[in-house]
OpenMM code with the backbone's topology and positions (N, CA, C; nanometers):
from openmm import Vec3, app, unit

residues = "MET ILE PHE PRO LEU TRP ILE ALA ILE PRO VAL GLY ILE LEU VAL ALA THR ALA SER TRP THR ASP VAL ARG THR GLY ARG ILE PRO ASN MET LEU SER LEU SER ALA LEU VAL LEU GLY LEU ALA ALA ARG LEU ALA PHE GLN GLY SER GLY GLY LEU VAL GLN GLY LEU GLU GLY ALA LEU LEU VAL GLY GLY LEU LEU PHE PRO GLY TRP LEU VAL GLY TRP MET GLY ALA GLY ASP VAL LYS LEU MET ALA ALA VAL GLY ALA TRP LEU GLY LEU PRO TYR ALA LEU PHE ALA LEU LEU ALA SER LEU ILE ALA GLY GLY VAL VAL ALA LEU VAL ALA ALA ALA ARG THR GLY ASN LEU LYS ARG MET VAL PHE GLY ALA VAL ARG LEU GLY ALA TRP LEU THR ILE GLY ALA GLY HIS GLY ALA PRO PRO ALA THR SER GLY VAL ARG PHE PRO PHE ALA ILE ALA ILE LEU LEU GLY THR SER VAL ILE PHE TRP GLY TYR ARG".split()
positions = [
    Vec3(-1.7162, -2.6211, 1.4737),
    Vec3(-1.6632, -2.5105, 1.4163),
    Vec3(-1.5302, -2.4390, 1.4679),
    Vec3(-1.4797, -2.3918, 1.3834),
    Vec3(-1.3529, -2.3138, 1.4197),
    Vec3(-1.3935, -2.1804, 1.4206),
    Vec3(-1.3748, -2.1298, 1.5325),
    Vec3(-1.4137, -1.9692, 1.5391),
    Vec3(-1.3238, -1.8855, 1.4626),
    Vec3(-1.3668, -1.7921, 1.3700),
    Vec3(-1.2660, -1.7176, 1.3138),
    Vec3(-1.1865, -1.6197, 1.4146),
    Vec3(-1.0845, -1.5483, 1.3603),
    Vec3(-0.9750, -1.5036, 1.4183),
    Vec3(-1.0395, -1.3802, 1.4932),
    Vec3(-1.1208, -1.3174, 1.4093),
    Vec3(-1.2062, -1.1748, 1.4605),
    Vec3(-1.2535, -1.2097, 1.5904),
    Vec3(-1.3067, -1.3163, 1.6281),
    Vec3(-1.3740, -1.3422, 1.7419),
    Vec3(-1.2875, -1.4209, 1.8299),
    Vec3(-1.1761, -1.5243, 1.8060),
    Vec3(-1.1002, -1.5863, 1.9036),
    Vec3(-0.9895, -1.4823, 1.9738),
    Vec3(-0.9402, -1.4076, 1.8958),
    Vec3(-0.8443, -1.3197, 1.9424),
    Vec3(-0.9035, -1.2215, 2.0407),
    Vec3(-0.9826, -1.1432, 1.9881),
    Vec3(-1.0461, -1.0522, 2.0954),
    Vec3(-1.0959, -1.1023, 2.2317),
    Vec3(-1.1868, -1.2420, 2.2109),
    Vec3(-1.2251, -1.2593, 2.3412),
    Vec3(-1.1258, -1.3476, 2.4170),
    Vec3(-1.0114, -1.3964, 2.3555),
    Vec3(-0.8774, -1.4376, 2.4432),
    Vec3(-0.8305, -1.3194, 2.5272),
    Vec3(-0.8098, -1.2336, 2.4407),
    Vec3(-0.7461, -1.1043, 2.5155),
    Vec3(-0.8383, -1.0424, 2.6120),
    Vec3(-0.9664, -1.0505, 2.5809),
    Vec3(-1.0634, -0.9981, 2.6922),
    Vec3(-1.0586, -1.0736, 2.8294),
    Vec3(-1.0813, -1.2167, 2.8022),
    Vec3(-1.0852, -1.2993, 2.9417),
    Vec3(-0.9693, -1.2996, 3.0003),
    Vec3(-0.8502, -1.3218, 2.9492),
    Vec3(-0.7083, -1.3128, 3.0093),
    Vec3(-0.6781, -1.1721, 3.0718),
    Vec3(-0.7451, -1.0657, 3.0207),
    Vec3(-0.7191, -0.9205, 3.0662),
    Vec3(-0.7887, -0.9275, 3.1970),
    Vec3(-0.9309, -0.9716, 3.1856),
    Vec3(-1.0299, -0.9650, 3.3081),
    Vec3(-0.9668, -1.0459, 3.3959),
    Vec3(-0.9221, -1.1616, 3.3742),
    Vec3(-0.8720, -1.2479, 3.4761),
    Vec3(-0.7655, -1.1943, 3.5646),
    Vec3(-0.6747, -1.1322, 3.4799),
    Vec3(-0.5326, -1.0936, 3.5641),
    Vec3(-0.5844, -0.9663, 3.6281),
    Vec3(-0.6671, -0.8722, 3.5995),
    Vec3(-0.7285, -0.7720, 3.6766),
    Vec3(-0.7987, -0.8328, 3.8010),
    Vec3(-0.8903, -0.9110, 3.7677),
    Vec3(-0.9688, -0.9892, 3.8814),
    Vec3(-0.8986, -1.0275, 4.0036),
    Vec3(-0.7940, -1.1097, 3.9503),
    Vec3(-0.6853, -1.1518, 4.0270),
    Vec3(-0.6136, -1.0691, 4.1206),
    Vec3(-0.5542, -0.9596, 4.0620),
    Vec3(-0.4937, -0.8450, 4.1309),
    Vec3(-0.5914, -0.7463, 4.2079),
    Vec3(-0.7113, -0.7224, 4.1640),
    Vec3(-0.7587, -0.6247, 4.2234),
    Vec3(-0.9094, -0.6678, 4.2836),
    Vec3(-0.9354, -0.7791, 4.2351),
    Vec3(-1.0988, -0.8138, 4.2969),
    Vec3(-1.1973, -0.7664, 4.2336),
    Vec3(-1.1683, -0.6992, 4.1079),
    Vec3(-1.2766, -0.6308, 4.0207),
    Vec3(-1.2405, -0.6483, 3.8909),
    Vec3(-1.3479, -0.6369, 3.8113),
    Vec3(-1.3280, -0.6136, 3.6645),
    Vec3(-1.3924, -0.4684, 3.6125),
    Vec3(-1.2963, -0.3948, 3.5714),
    Vec3(-1.3545, -0.2791, 3.5265),
    Vec3(-1.4801, -0.2815, 3.4320),
    Vec3(-1.5720, -0.1745, 3.4467),
    Vec3(-1.6695, -0.1437, 3.3383),
    Vec3(-1.6116, -0.1132, 3.2394),
    Vec3(-1.5189, -0.0289, 3.2006),
    Vec3(-1.4394, 0.0200, 3.0857),
    Vec3(-1.4169, -0.1168, 2.9897),
    Vec3(-1.3584, -0.2217, 3.0904),
    Vec3(-1.3058, -0.3370, 3.0004),
    Vec3(-1.4596, -0.4357, 2.9411),
    Vec3(-1.5358, -0.4571, 3.0335),
    Vec3(-1.6494, -0.5627, 2.9868),
    Vec3(-1.7463, -0.4611, 2.8993),
    Vec3(-1.7919, -0.3558, 2.9492),
    Vec3(-1.8807, -0.2891, 2.8487),
    Vec3(-1.8207, -0.2374, 2.7288),
    Vec3(-1.7048, -0.2106, 2.7046),
    Vec3(-1.6522, -0.1655, 2.5785),
    Vec3(-1.6374, -0.2970, 2.4931),
    Vec3(-1.6155, -0.3941, 2.5541),
    Vec3(-1.5908, -0.5436, 2.4928),
    Vec3(-1.7292, -0.5765, 2.4268),
    Vec3(-1.8303, -0.5378, 2.5062),
    Vec3(-1.9518, -0.5700, 2.4721),
    Vec3(-2.0167, -0.5125, 2.3461),
    Vec3(-1.9946, -0.3651, 2.3559),
    Vec3(-2.0200, -0.2765, 2.2189),
    Vec3(-1.9283, -0.3271, 2.1138),
    Vec3(-1.8047, -0.3682, 2.1328),
    Vec3(-1.7175, -0.3861, 2.0117),
    Vec3(-1.7445, -0.5429, 1.9644),
    Vec3(-1.7741, -0.6253, 2.0491),
    Vec3(-1.8221, -0.7238, 1.9979),
    Vec3(-1.9699, -0.7450, 1.9200),
    Vec3(-2.0692, -0.6484, 1.9482),
    Vec3(-2.1805, -0.6511, 1.8966),
    Vec3(-2.1519, -0.5734, 1.7389),
    Vec3(-2.0543, -0.4633, 1.7684),
    Vec3(-2.0318, -0.3978, 1.6268),
    Vec3(-1.9452, -0.5024, 1.5549),
    Vec3(-1.8432, -0.5774, 1.5899),
    Vec3(-1.7966, -0.6784, 1.5148),
    Vec3(-1.8805, -0.7747, 1.4222),
    Vec3(-1.9730, -0.8194, 1.5187),
    Vec3(-2.0876, -0.9170, 1.4698),
    Vec3(-2.1617, -0.8527, 1.3433),
    Vec3(-2.1833, -0.7291, 1.3707),
    Vec3(-2.2534, -0.6605, 1.2559),
    Vec3(-2.1871, -0.6207, 1.1484),
    Vec3(-2.0687, -0.5899, 1.1632),
    Vec3(-1.9765, -0.5763, 1.0615),
    Vec3(-1.9111, -0.7019, 0.9594),
    Vec3(-1.9153, -0.8177, 1.0395),
    Vec3(-1.8583, -0.9333, 0.9731),
    Vec3(-1.9891, -1.0342, 0.9436),
    Vec3(-2.0981, -1.0212, 0.9943),
    Vec3(-2.2004, -1.1076, 0.9745),
    Vec3(-2.3498, -1.0392, 0.9382),
    Vec3(-2.3544, -0.8930, 0.9531),
    Vec3(-2.4443, -0.8402, 0.9092),
    Vec3(-2.5738, -0.8408, 1.0319),
    Vec3(-2.6800, -0.8203, 1.0047),
    Vec3(-2.7904, -0.8022, 1.0982),
    Vec3(-2.8292, -0.9310, 1.1835),
    Vec3(-2.8213, -1.0373, 1.1299),
    Vec3(-2.8166, -1.1778, 1.1773),
    Vec3(-2.7259, -1.1923, 1.2577),
    Vec3(-2.5921, -1.1702, 1.2443),
    Vec3(-2.5031, -1.1684, 1.3600),
    Vec3(-2.5216, -1.0698, 1.4551),
    Vec3(-2.5516, -0.9706, 1.4508),
    Vec3(-2.5890, -0.8837, 1.5271),
    Vec3(-2.7181, -0.9236, 1.6329),
    Vec3(-2.7992, -0.9811, 1.5924),
    Vec3(-2.9011, -1.0492, 1.6716),
    Vec3(-2.8706, -1.1901, 1.7450),
    Vec3(-2.7862, -1.2396, 1.6920),
    Vec3(-2.7096, -1.3517, 1.7487),
    Vec3(-2.6253, -1.3171, 1.8813),
    Vec3(-2.5435, -1.1962, 1.8663),
    Vec3(-2.4698, -1.1310, 1.9356),
    Vec3(-2.5582, -1.0635, 2.0691),
    Vec3(-2.6737, -1.0112, 2.0235),
    Vec3(-2.7494, -0.9711, 2.1424),
    Vec3(-2.8265, -1.0623, 2.2189),
    Vec3(-2.8738, -1.1565, 2.1507),
    Vec3(-2.9223, -1.2875, 2.2158),
    Vec3(-2.8337, -1.3570, 2.3254),
    Vec3(-2.7009, -1.3873, 2.2669),
    Vec3(-2.6190, -1.4382, 2.3379),
    Vec3(-2.5602, -1.3567, 2.4730),
    Vec3(-2.5644, -1.2200, 2.4728),
    Vec3(-2.5376, -1.1403, 2.5672),
    Vec3(-2.6432, -1.1223, 2.6865),
    Vec3(-2.7765, -1.1310, 2.6191),
    Vec3(-2.8777, -1.1246, 2.7138),
    Vec3(-2.8907, -1.2508, 2.7871),
    Vec3(-2.8712, -1.3475, 2.7238),
    Vec3(-2.9059, -1.5043, 2.7727),
    Vec3(-2.8127, -1.5019, 2.8843),
    Vec3(-2.6620, -1.5204, 2.8477),
    Vec3(-2.5964, -1.5197, 2.9583),
    Vec3(-2.5849, -1.4252, 3.0820),
    Vec3(-2.5904, -1.3190, 3.0389),
    Vec3(-2.5975, -1.1975, 3.1441),
    Vec3(-2.7223, -1.2116, 3.2057),
    Vec3(-2.8392, -1.2555, 3.1690),
    Vec3(-2.9534, -1.2774, 3.2303),
    Vec3(-2.9677, -1.3790, 3.3150),
    Vec3(-2.8985, -1.4998, 3.2742),
    Vec3(-2.8789, -1.6339, 3.3604),
    Vec3(-2.8037, -1.5970, 3.4982),
    Vec3(-2.6854, -1.5139, 3.4879),
    Vec3(-2.6068, -1.4646, 3.5771),
    Vec3(-2.6517, -1.3843, 3.6793),
    Vec3(-2.7275, -1.2934, 3.6425),
    Vec3(-2.8082, -1.1866, 3.6970),
    Vec3(-2.8731, -1.2230, 3.8385),
    Vec3(-2.9434, -1.3243, 3.8370),
    Vec3(-2.9932, -1.3534, 3.9848),
    Vec3(-2.8697, -1.3764, 4.0625),
    Vec3(-2.7691, -1.4469, 4.0368),
    Vec3(-2.6426, -1.4731, 4.1079),
    Vec3(-2.5839, -1.3600, 4.1808),
    Vec3(-2.5873, -1.2377, 4.1048),
    Vec3(-2.5352, -1.1064, 4.1355),
    Vec3(-2.6359, -1.0628, 4.2747),
    Vec3(-2.7711, -1.0864, 4.2343),
    Vec3(-2.8751, -1.0282, 4.3251),
    Vec3(-2.8727, -1.0725, 4.4500),
    Vec3(-2.8317, -1.1866, 4.4423),
    Vec3(-2.8366, -1.2766, 4.5942),
    Vec3(-2.6896, -1.2390, 4.6651),
    Vec3(-2.5905, -1.2077, 4.5742),
    Vec3(-2.4571, -1.1843, 4.6362),
    Vec3(-2.3636, -1.3014, 4.6155),
    Vec3(-2.3947, -1.3875, 4.5212),
    Vec3(-2.3252, -1.4915, 4.4895),
    Vec3(-2.1928, -1.4762, 4.3969),
    Vec3(-2.2048, -1.3728, 4.3191),
    Vec3(-2.0742, -1.3169, 4.2464),
    Vec3(-2.1030, -1.1527, 4.2384),
    Vec3(-2.0017, -1.0932, 4.1671),
    Vec3(-2.0048, -0.9819, 4.1525),
    Vec3(-2.0432, -0.9221, 4.0142),
    Vec3(-2.1124, -0.7892, 3.9981),
    Vec3(-2.1415, -0.7494, 3.8918),
    Vec3(-2.0678, -0.7512, 3.7509),
    Vec3(-1.9296, -0.7359, 3.7913),
    Vec3(-1.8458, -0.7496, 3.6989),
    Vec3(-1.8417, -0.8999, 3.6045),
    Vec3(-1.8639, -0.9930, 3.6774),
    Vec3(-1.8572, -1.1251, 3.6454),
    Vec3(-1.9763, -1.1389, 3.5458),
    Vec3(-2.0822, -1.0852, 3.5753),
    Vec3(-2.2057, -1.0934, 3.4924),
    Vec3(-2.1797, -0.9981, 3.3662),
    Vec3(-2.1275, -0.8601, 3.3802),
    Vec3(-2.0947, -0.8004, 3.2832),
    Vec3(-1.9987, -0.8616, 3.1619),
    Vec3(-1.8881, -0.9321, 3.2243),
    Vec3(-1.7865, -0.9788, 3.1403),
    Vec3(-1.8346, -1.1084, 3.0702),
    Vec3(-1.9515, -1.2033, 3.1442),
    Vec3(-2.0068, -1.3101, 3.0589),
    Vec3(-2.0940, -1.2549, 2.9551),
    Vec3(-2.1613, -1.1484, 2.9630),
    Vec3(-2.2378, -1.0933, 2.8813),
    Vec3(-2.1643, -1.0153, 2.7582),
    Vec3(-2.0504, -0.9707, 2.7761),
    Vec3(-1.9372, -0.9223, 2.6568),
    Vec3(-1.9066, -1.0469, 2.5974),
    Vec3(-1.8590, -1.1517, 2.6605),
    Vec3(-1.8396, -1.2830, 2.5829),
    Vec3(-1.9321, -1.3305, 2.5266),
    Vec3(-2.0642, -1.3425, 2.5631),
    Vec3(-2.1949, -1.3681, 2.4956),
    Vec3(-2.2188, -1.2909, 2.3649),
    Vec3(-2.1565, -1.1610, 2.3867),
    Vec3(-2.1860, -1.0749, 2.2498),
    Vec3(-2.0905, -1.1304, 2.1347),
    Vec3(-1.9684, -1.1606, 2.1857),
    Vec3(-1.8746, -1.2064, 2.0750),
    Vec3(-1.9206, -1.3415, 2.0359),
    Vec3(-1.9566, -1.4291, 2.1213),
    Vec3(-1.9830, -1.5738, 2.0562),
    Vec3(-2.1311, -1.5889, 2.0021),
    Vec3(-2.2167, -1.5139, 2.0531),
    Vec3(-2.3289, -1.5341, 1.9968),
    Vec3(-2.4140, -1.6705, 2.0310),
    Vec3(-2.5336, -1.6896, 2.0111),
    Vec3(-2.6038, -1.8139, 2.0326),
    Vec3(-2.5646, -1.9113, 1.9094),
    Vec3(-2.5498, -2.0612, 1.9591),
    Vec3(-2.5695, -2.1003, 2.0799),
    Vec3(-2.4329, -2.1104, 2.1744),
    Vec3(-2.3277, -2.0644, 2.1190),
    Vec3(-2.1751, -2.0924, 2.1704),
    Vec3(-2.1675, -2.0073, 2.3159),
    Vec3(-2.2579, -1.8780, 2.3125),
    Vec3(-2.2466, -1.8240, 2.4350),
    Vec3(-2.2932, -1.9087, 2.5651),
    Vec3(-2.4145, -1.9975, 2.5403),
    Vec3(-2.4423, -2.0693, 2.6491),
    Vec3(-2.3730, -2.1825, 2.6696),
    Vec3(-2.2941, -2.2592, 2.5929),
    Vec3(-2.1898, -2.3461, 2.6102),
    Vec3(-2.0922, -2.2886, 2.7037),
    Vec3(-2.0378, -2.1595, 2.6538),
    Vec3(-1.9530, -2.1080, 2.7263),
    Vec3(-1.9849, -2.0688, 2.8769),
    Vec3(-2.1092, -2.0373, 2.8991),
    Vec3(-2.1494, -2.0243, 3.0373),
    Vec3(-2.1562, -2.1498, 3.1055),
    Vec3(-2.2052, -2.2664, 3.0414),
    Vec3(-2.2121, -2.3790, 3.1165),
    Vec3(-2.0539, -2.4270, 3.1555),
    Vec3(-1.9789, -2.4323, 3.0607),
    Vec3(-1.8539, -2.4601, 3.0792),
    Vec3(-1.7769, -2.3659, 3.1879),
    Vec3(-1.8304, -2.2447, 3.1947),
    Vec3(-1.7637, -2.1574, 3.2868),
    Vec3(-1.8045, -2.2011, 3.4351),
    Vec3(-1.9517, -2.2111, 3.4519),
    Vec3(-1.9945, -2.2603, 3.5697),
    Vec3(-1.9413, -2.3792, 3.6235),
    Vec3(-1.9189, -2.4832, 3.5220),
    Vec3(-1.8386, -2.6158, 3.5690),
    Vec3(-1.6878, -2.5684, 3.6258),
    Vec3(-1.6380, -2.4758, 3.5426),
    Vec3(-1.4924, -2.4532, 3.5747),
    Vec3(-1.4897, -2.4029, 3.7052),
    Vec3(-1.6068, -2.2868, 3.7266),
    Vec3(-1.6012, -2.2291, 3.8524),
    Vec3(-1.6393, -2.3315, 3.9660),
    Vec3(-1.6908, -2.4198, 3.9524),
    Vec3(-1.7355, -2.5102, 4.0621),
    Vec3(-1.5973, -2.5926, 4.1013),
    Vec3(-1.5171, -2.6247, 4.0114),
    Vec3(-1.3830, -2.7003, 4.0244),
    Vec3(-1.3115, -2.5869, 4.1015),
    Vec3(-1.2904, -2.4653, 4.0393),
    Vec3(-1.2002, -2.3638, 4.1070),
    Vec3(-1.2626, -2.3402, 4.2618),
    Vec3(-1.3714, -2.3300, 4.2797),
    Vec3(-1.4346, -2.3422, 4.4115),
    Vec3(-1.3975, -2.4553, 4.5060),
    Vec3(-1.4020, -2.5607, 4.4610),
    Vec3(-1.3467, -2.6780, 4.5374),
    Vec3(-1.2126, -2.6846, 4.5756),
    Vec3(-1.1259, -2.6308, 4.4694),
    Vec3(-0.9888, -2.6249, 4.5008),
    Vec3(-0.9429, -2.5036, 4.6094),
    Vec3(-1.0261, -2.3909, 4.5938),
    Vec3(-1.0156, -2.2979, 4.6780),
    Vec3(-1.0635, -2.3229, 4.8211),
    Vec3(-1.1575, -2.3842, 4.8050),
    Vec3(-1.2435, -2.4349, 4.9791),
    Vec3(-1.1194, -2.5361, 5.0443),
    Vec3(-1.0667, -2.6205, 4.9633),
    Vec3(-0.9707, -2.7200, 5.0199),
    Vec3(-0.8341, -2.6491, 5.0470),
    Vec3(-0.8079, -2.5471, 4.9774),
    Vec3(-0.6777, -2.4763, 5.0238),
    Vec3(-0.6986, -2.4041, 5.1530),
    Vec3(-0.8307, -2.3797, 5.1950),
    Vec3(-0.8484, -2.2751, 5.2980),
    Vec3(-0.8955, -2.3542, 5.3887),
    Vec3(-0.9182, -2.4881, 5.3826),
    Vec3(-0.9829, -2.5671, 5.4873),
    Vec3(-1.1325, -2.5517, 5.5063),
    Vec3(-1.1940, -2.4999, 5.4207),
    Vec3(-1.3331, -2.4690, 5.4093),
    Vec3(-1.4414, -2.5739, 5.3104),
    Vec3(-1.3728, -2.6829, 5.2931),
    Vec3(-1.4334, -2.7874, 5.1904),
    Vec3(-1.5470, -2.8382, 5.2633),
    Vec3(-1.5384, -2.8745, 5.3765),
    Vec3(-1.6736, -2.9523, 5.4456),
    Vec3(-1.7750, -2.8564, 5.4590),
    Vec3(-1.7511, -2.7390, 5.4919),
    Vec3(-1.8633, -2.6089, 5.4871),
    Vec3(-1.9153, -2.5858, 5.3843),
    Vec3(-1.8382, -2.5989, 5.2497),
    Vec3(-1.8919, -2.5608, 5.1098),
    Vec3(-1.9731, -2.6721, 5.0719),
    Vec3(-1.9405, -2.7969, 5.1018),
    Vec3(-2.0153, -2.9145, 5.0501),
    Vec3(-2.1571, -2.9023, 5.1330),
    Vec3(-2.1601, -2.8727, 5.2545),
    Vec3(-2.2835, -2.8571, 5.3295),
    Vec3(-2.3466, -2.7472, 5.2722),
    Vec3(-2.2986, -2.6295, 5.2323),
    Vec3(-2.3646, -2.5223, 5.1825),
    Vec3(-2.4131, -2.5493, 5.0645),
    Vec3(-2.3562, -2.6211, 4.9968),
    Vec3(-2.4012, -2.6696, 4.8400),
    Vec3(-2.5145, -2.7561, 4.8535),
    Vec3(-2.5230, -2.8356, 4.9581),
    Vec3(-2.6424, -2.9223, 4.9973),
    Vec3(-2.7846, -2.8305, 5.0437),
    Vec3(-2.7313, -2.7548, 5.1192),
    Vec3(-2.8367, -2.6724, 5.1754),
    Vec3(-2.9077, -2.5627, 5.0434),
    Vec3(-2.8302, -2.5283, 4.9590),
    Vec3(-2.8686, -2.4658, 4.8571),
    Vec3(-2.9494, -2.5262, 4.7439),
    Vec3(-2.9030, -2.6753, 4.7324),
    Vec3(-2.9786, -2.7342, 4.6310),
    Vec3(-3.1181, -2.7756, 4.7048),
    Vec3(-3.1179, -2.8129, 4.8094),
    Vec3(-3.2462, -2.8172, 4.9053),
    Vec3(-3.3379, -2.7000, 4.8725),
    Vec3(-3.2890, -2.5657, 4.9217),
    Vec3(-3.3624, -2.4664, 4.8848),
    Vec3(-3.4030, -2.4615, 4.7637),
    Vec3(-3.3233, -2.4609, 4.6592),
    Vec3(-3.3666, -2.4785, 4.5263),
    Vec3(-3.5022, -2.5687, 4.4739),
    Vec3(-3.4811, -2.6884, 4.5257),
    Vec3(-3.5833, -2.7695, 4.4882),
    Vec3(-3.7025, -2.7613, 4.5759),
    Vec3(-3.6968, -2.7471, 4.6961),
    Vec3(-3.8114, -2.7373, 4.8115),
    Vec3(-3.8466, -2.6022, 4.8318),
    Vec3(-3.7555, -2.5328, 4.8615),
    Vec3(-3.8052, -2.3842, 4.9305),
    Vec3(-3.7907, -2.2692, 4.8489),
    Vec3(-3.7309, -2.2774, 4.7190),
    Vec3(-3.7345, -2.1507, 4.6618),
    Vec3(-3.8437, -2.0701, 4.6635),
    Vec3(-3.8226, -1.9398, 4.6881),
    Vec3(-3.9540, -1.8631, 4.6833),
    Vec3(-4.0025, -1.8484, 4.8449),
    Vec3(-3.9772, -1.9325, 4.9328),
    Vec3(-3.9942, -1.9286, 5.0647),
    Vec3(-3.8929, -1.8955, 5.1404),
    Vec3(-3.8547, -1.7493, 5.1691),
    Vec3(-3.7492, -1.7005, 5.2344),
    Vec3(-3.6237, -1.6910, 5.1632),
    Vec3(-3.5255, -1.6371, 5.2379),
    Vec3(-3.3893, -1.6085, 5.1615),
    Vec3(-3.3191, -1.7197, 5.1395),
    Vec3(-3.2237, -1.7243, 5.0415),
    Vec3(-3.1488, -1.8442, 5.0292),
    Vec3(-3.0415, -1.8659, 5.1349),
    Vec3(-2.9882, -1.9764, 5.1380),
    Vec3(-2.9025, -2.0111, 5.2427),
    Vec3(-2.7753, -1.8911, 5.2058),
    Vec3(-2.7106, -1.9005, 5.3161),
    Vec3(-2.5758, -1.8122, 5.3237),
    Vec3(-2.4745, -1.8869, 5.2450),
    Vec3(-2.3763, -1.8308, 5.1616),
    Vec3(-2.2792, -1.8940, 5.0878),
    Vec3(-2.1969, -1.9359, 5.1691),
    Vec3(-2.0740, -2.0291, 5.1362),
    Vec3(-1.9809, -2.0744, 5.2451),
    Vec3(-1.8801, -1.9669, 5.2523),
    Vec3(-1.9083, -1.8653, 5.2030),
    Vec3(-1.7627, -1.7744, 5.2039),
    Vec3(-1.6423, -1.7880, 5.1372),
    Vec3(-1.6422, -1.8770, 5.0267),
    Vec3(-1.5311, -1.9207, 4.9653),
    Vec3(-1.5466, -1.8197, 4.8597),
    Vec3(-1.4485, -1.7495, 4.8526),
    Vec3(-1.4497, -1.6362, 4.7384),
    Vec3(-1.3340, -1.6508, 4.6367),
    Vec3(-1.3410, -1.6486, 4.5020),
    Vec3(-1.2356, -1.6504, 4.4224),
    Vec3(-1.2829, -1.5693, 4.2881),
    Vec3(-1.1515, -1.5163, 4.2279),
    Vec3(-1.2057, -1.4311, 4.1079),
    Vec3(-1.2557, -1.5164, 3.9826),
    Vec3(-1.4077, -1.4990, 3.9584),
    Vec3(-1.4915, -1.5873, 3.8722),
    Vec3(-1.4355, -1.5656, 3.7358),
    Vec3(-1.3495, -1.4590, 3.7192),
    Vec3(-1.3101, -1.4274, 3.5848),
    Vec3(-1.2360, -1.5618, 3.5386),
    Vec3(-1.1509, -1.5993, 3.6126),
    Vec3(-1.0739, -1.7296, 3.6055),
    Vec3(-1.1641, -1.8389, 3.5488),
    Vec3(-1.2936, -1.8551, 3.5901),
    Vec3(-1.3519, -1.9545, 3.5722),
    Vec3(-1.4053, -1.9102, 3.4094),
    Vec3(-1.4486, -1.7831, 3.3955),
    Vec3(-1.4927, -1.7502, 3.2475),
    Vec3(-1.3983, -1.7822, 3.1314),
    Vec3(-1.2477, -1.7620, 3.2018),
    Vec3(-1.1170, -1.7786, 3.1019),
    Vec3(-1.1346, -1.9320, 3.0745),
    Vec3(-1.1392, -2.0189, 3.1708),
    Vec3(-1.1212, -2.1485, 3.1623),
    Vec3(-1.2261, -2.1979, 3.0618),
    Vec3(-1.3536, -2.1535, 3.1079),
    Vec3(-1.4735, -2.1901, 3.0270),
    Vec3(-1.4830, -2.1717, 2.8719),
    Vec3(-1.4223, -2.0342, 2.8456),
    Vec3(-1.4402, -1.9860, 2.7127),
    Vec3(-1.3060, -2.0601, 2.6405),
    Vec3(-1.1904, -2.0997, 2.6908),
    Vec3(-1.1006, -2.1790, 2.6536),
    Vec3(-1.1412, -2.2969, 2.6170),
    Vec3(-1.2298, -2.3784, 2.6788),
    Vec3(-1.2494, -2.5190, 2.6520),
    Vec3(-1.3657, -2.5004, 2.5383),
    Vec3(-1.4444, -2.3864, 2.5167),
    Vec3(-1.5362, -2.3750, 2.4251),
    Vec3(-1.4212, -2.3561, 2.2633),
    Vec3(-1.3388, -2.2763, 2.2947),
    Vec3(-1.2541, -2.2521, 2.1793),
    Vec3(-1.1726, -2.3741, 2.1418),
    Vec3(-1.1368, -2.4647, 2.2151),
    Vec3(-1.0544, -2.5830, 2.1802),
    Vec3(-1.1487, -2.7016, 2.1654),
    Vec3(-1.2853, -2.6913, 2.2034),
    Vec3(-1.3488, -2.7944, 2.1733),
    Vec3(-1.4379, -2.7917, 2.0526),
    Vec3(-1.4243, -2.6651, 1.9805),
    Vec3(-1.5262, -2.6672, 1.8688),
    Vec3(-1.4239, -2.6183, 1.7572),
    Vec3(-1.3048, -2.6902, 1.7244),
    Vec3(-1.2336, -2.7022, 1.6271),
    Vec3(-1.2382, -2.7776, 1.5151),
] * unit.nanometer
topology = app.Topology()
chain = topology.addChain("A")
for resn in residues:
    res = topology.addResidue(resn, chain)
    for name in ("N", "CA", "C"):
        topology.addAtom(name, app.Element.getBySymbol(name[0]), res)
């Protein structure tokens, strides 16, 4: 699928602006992500009718809902969840899910680079192993293990993941 310009241009501007803001301030403003979510749903309704609106709502709710637990346990900021939900509103299903998966993969790569640059790679790998064990064996039994402390602006991962989706579906 080639994404129409009424989707590609606003989403490109959204994720680039959010990345720039996240790098500079460590935050993604609610005004940016929430207005983009509403505009995405309105655009889908205007260009694709009620079916497009439903796809946008499904995309926003699914990807936002999948990231929400990460915010609850402190692995990511609320702005990241809202930004991904806004991207999901514009892309709709199934492309929102593909963008989320690509963003999570990109986030893993960015986290590895950030950990290597700060000398925390070994601690991050052991933390990932502990988290994997907790998820497969002990989830629901106590608090999740602490994160490695490697922090980075996740909007960059969303920018990369969304770009891969645009590039891959041409």
